[in-house]
Steps between C-alpha positions, in 0.01 A plus 500: 500500500526192721567288192788729398649474848472120487679487165772733632544282809539185290749679274710616795520153653577332168771757420653452844518124448673551162755731662573227757548241226724743310721541805539124547574445129750786501692352794498155337613640162791680667616206713443219248572695179194331353386609153154360567470704819618810314231453237238445769614815677475696174148364452403614848640847435298530178184382680538744790562792261191399303297482822616848599382644170173306525447640849566855377254459213236359737444859612368575151251216530344668803455832319258601222348226278695608190825456692424130549580449130842663546563291811404175325718590199797576723451167681503313169816682384658440839416128484642484146831656611523268801448195274760629253772537760419179689501286185817677387669414831411130465525485116159337476375648175629659182206740489570635847873516444660843495723385214197419284464686170277806537422419862649826624214707354210366711727488804593868464139600430374308803770647724423853377128451562552369855749778569280786380194362682702480821643847445160661438344309789763621746454857373123478541543375855672824596249708694520847343246770582626813329403553138857582395634183665237290324587664170866405544394143577276496190798605286706214647225245431441631147866492403537151647210370288616675181857380545385142560278504190785631284740238635255213451413615149870533411579152629194331348508661157801543275306746282426721798864482605609625159241780507606591851862520392401726209305732730788501747738615227276803438434592864807627689627270771464784750120461483516136605749581774272774638199265495701238692603763753136607544396137553775440756441830680122450517545150645742615768300817572178301546659283767655800676176702492307205641758471780467874574120480516520193722742680730266799526199283573691307768603825666139617504386167642753523783334817628190305600485417868626143515410486868134564433278199569127466446292317760219313329297183501602248237230484231531121486542371856393811695807499727640835614829563320747784450613539141774735375469704183548300184483124468443274802318181597264416782690317775204265554351405161785626273270728299703732276430865588615816324458841665573829324518842660479816290699787647487857369782572258599791284525459123876463539450206738586680824310367802268768643435322828466759782637779280424828680554723197305529177807491271679176411860523629616268221376678186373831642147467357182580691342195658141447377227573755385139519853373579584749774540375854250621759755714685600667172137578421450650847814713473394621157151595621640680808743699284215595269285616797790701646559680174 
C-alpha cells in the first residue's frame, strides 16, 4: 500500500512538471510562431495523455493478480500509441508514421484495447450494492468487451470483415441499433445509479453526530486525546486513528436514535426488539401491563 502511494506521489509531481513545461512551450509557440515549439508542445500533450491513461490503469495493478496482466497489456498498448504519435509529430520513422502502409490497423487495435480497458475499469470502480444495479453494470461491461472484440477482429482481418458484412446483411439493422442503445443506456445508467447510491450513503452518514468526540489515550504515545468519529490523527505522535460508531437503524436506513415508538416513521414497519430504544421498550412493557 505504501509503495502504491509512493508511485502515485511520483506520478503526480512528474505530471505537474510536464504541465508547467507545456504552459511555457505554449506561450513561446504563440509569441514566436515557432514550428519546433509547436512540435514540442504536441509531444508534451501526447505524453501527459499517456500518463493519465497509465495512472488510470495503475488501479488495475493494485487489484486481483489476474488483472495485472490486463494492466501490463494496457501499458504496452499505451506506450505503443504514445510512440506512434510522437514519432509522427517529429517524422522520425517510417514505421511509426501514420501515413505508413497498413499502419492504421495496429494503431486502431491498440486504441480500442486501451479504450475498452479504461471503460471497463471506470465501470468497475463504481460502487454498486444492489443486485439490479450490478446487473446493469455487467451488461455495460459485457457489451463493451464484445463490441471491442468485433471491432478489432474486423480491422485486423479482411476475411472476418467480409463475413461480418454478410451476417449484417441477414440481420436487420434494427437489431444492431437496439444493441447500441442498450450499451449506451447501461453505461449512463450505471453512472447515475452509482451517484444515487453515493448520495444516499452520504445522507445516512450526515446523521451521525459530528460533534461527538471520544476521550482516549493514544495507543502509541499514551497522551490523552479527543478524537472525533471517523479518521483523525494524534496531535502528539501523528498516529492515524479511525473510530466507528454503530447507531441503530431501520432496514430503510432511518436513524432510530431515541425513537419513543416501536414503528419506524419512515417506512411504517415494526422496529425489531433489539433495535428499540430503552424508552420505547419501557412504554411498550407498560402498555402491555395496563392491558
